[in-house]
N, C-alpha and C positions, 0 to 999 in steps of 0.2 A: 355320729356323736353329737353330746351336745358341747359350746364351746361356752364358757363363763365369759361375760364381760371383764377386763382389766379392771374396773373401778367398783366389782363386788370385791367384799373380805371372802381370804379362805374359807375354807368349808370345813366344820367344826363338827366332833363326834363321828367321824368317817375314819374308813378301819379299811388299808389298802394291802390284800394280799398277791404277789407274785410267786410263781412257780420259777427258779435260775432260768438264764435261756436257753438253751441248748447244749450239751457238754459238749464235749470227744464223742466222750461212753454212750451219749443217745446218738449221736453218730453210726457210730458203729454198731447199732441195737444191741447193747451189752447192758448186761443187768450191773447197774452201779452202787447201790448202797453207801456204805460208811466210806466206799473206798473216793479220796479228794481229787476227784480230775475237774479241769479248768474248762472253760468256755470253750466252745469251736467257734468259728469267724460266727455260724448264722444266729451262733448262738448271743454272740456278741453285737452284734445286728441287731435280735429279739428284745434285747438289753437295751438299747441307743430307742428304739420305737416305742417302749411303753414310757420312758421318762419324756418322750415326746410326747406321745398322748395324755398323758398326767402333766404336761405343762401347757398347754392345749387346756386343759380341764380348769385352769390357774391354782393346782394342789398346791400345796406349802407343807409340810409334815411340823412335826412337835419333837414326834419321836420316831424314831430306825429298831426296828428288833431284825438280826438274819442267825441263820445257825453258823456254827464254827468251819464250814467247810467252804472253800473256795469259789467255791461252781456259784454258791448264792450269794455270798459276801462284793465277788465283783460284779455280782447282775446292782447289788443296790447302788454301791458304789456310784454307776452307770446310770441310773435310774439319777440317783442324787446330781450326779453332774449335770445334767438335763436339766434340773431344775434348776438350779443354778444352791444348790444346797450344798457342796460340798466339805463345809463344816457342820454337819448336823452330826451331832454326838450317834454311834452306831455301836447297840451295847448285840453282842455274840453270844449265844448260849447253847450249849449243846443241845438242849431239850426240841432243839427244832432240827436236828437231822433228818436226815433220810434214816427210812427205815431201814434196819438188815437185813438183808437179801440172805443171808447164812450162804451155805450150797452154792446159790447161785450167782452168788458176788465172782463178775469176770466174765461171765459164761453169756456168748452169745445167743441172743431170746431163742433165733429159728432152733439152734443146736440141742437149746436145752426143751422144747417142741421132742424133739428126733427123741430125746431120748429118755423121758419121763411121760411125754404122753400132752399131746395138747392141752386136753382138761386138767389133771393136775399143777402144769405149770398153770393155768389160770384161777384156779384154785389158790395156792399159793400165792400170785398176784394181785389178785383183785377183789379175793376176800374179806370178811372182818376177822373175824379169829381164828385163821388158820395160816400158819405162816409156814417158811421154805426150811427144813432141818438145820437146825444152828440157826436161826434168822429170827427177825420178827414179824406180829402178826400187827396189821390196822391197829386191833385192838392193845399191844402192845405200845404200838408210836404212841398211840391215842394216850395213852395212862403218863407220860411223862410231858407231851403237847398243851392237854388242856389243863391237867394246873400250872405248867404254865403262864398259858393266855389269862387263866381264871387271875393271877396273882401277879400277874407282868404289866399285861397288855391291857384287861377288860378295866379297870382303876383310870388308868390314862385316858380313855373312851369315854369313862363316869368324866369325867376331868372338863369334856369337853376339851382335850385335844383329839390333834389329826393324827392316825401312826400310819404308817408302812411296817409290811414284814414279809421278809423276801425267803424265802425257804425253797421246800423241794414238795414233791411231787406227790407224797404219801404224810412225810408231815401237814400238810396245809388237806390234805383227802380228811383229811380225820380230826382239823378245826373245822370245817365247812360242813362236816359228817352236823358237828354238834347245831352249828351256826342254823342249817337248813332244816336239822331236825329232820335228818336222813336215820332211815332202820337200813340195820344189817343189812339189805336186799336191797335200797335203795344203794346204798353209798356203791355198791357194786360197779354198779355202770358209770361214775362218776369218777368223769378224767378233769385231772387240773389242764391244760394246755401250756406248754413252756412261754414266758415271757410276754402273757396274756392278761393284764392287772384288774380280778377282784376286786371289787369297790360294795362296801358296805355301810350303811349309814345309821345309826345306833339310836333309841328313844334313852330317855333318862333315865329312864327303870332300869337298862340294858338288854331292852329286846329287842329285835331287827327293825328297824323300819324303812329300810331298800338294802335293793341289792342285785347289781347289773355287772357286770362282764364290760371290760374296752375289748372292742377290735379294731386292727387296721383299715 
C-alpha cells in the first residue's frame, strides 16, 4: 500500500467503493437482500480497518453516498469517523440497496443448495440476468444503480470531486461491471469483498484512468 505524504493535496477525480462490513446474516451464511440487518462485530472492525487504510493514503472526500440499509450507512459513518470527516453530509438512496433475493431471503445458503441444488442457486446468485423467484437479477439491480451513478455520482467526479460510495455486494457488482467493462460471463466471477475499498481515478472525459483495491 502506498502512503501519501501529508503535504500532498487531496486526491481528486477519485471514486472509492466500499461494500459494507460483514453483517450479522453474512456471519450466519444467510441470504440478506433487502432485510435491514446490522453489522457484526467483525463487520464493525472491517469498517474501521477500511477507514484507517483510506486515512493512511490521505483520502479526503467531498461527497458521500450510501444505501438506506443500516449495514451500509453504518459502515460509511465508521469510515468517515476514521477520516475525521464525521460532519460530511451523507446522501442515502434506495437505488443503492442490495438486490432483492426473493424466496432466498433469510435462508442459510447451504440449506438453499440442498433444497434447489448447487447449480440452480449459483445461477440465481451469480448470473447477470436470472434472479431467484420473487427477486431481482443483477441486470434488474443495474437498472436502478447505473442511472443513479450517471445522474448523481459521475457529475461530481467530472467536477474534480472525491466521492465515496458505501453499498452492497450486488449494487457494487453492477457498478463495477460498468466501470471495468465486464460482460455477462465475466461478471459471474466478480466478488466484492466486505470492507475492502476499491479505488478508481477518472479522466476528464469520464473514463477510468486507474483502478486498485486496498488490502490490509
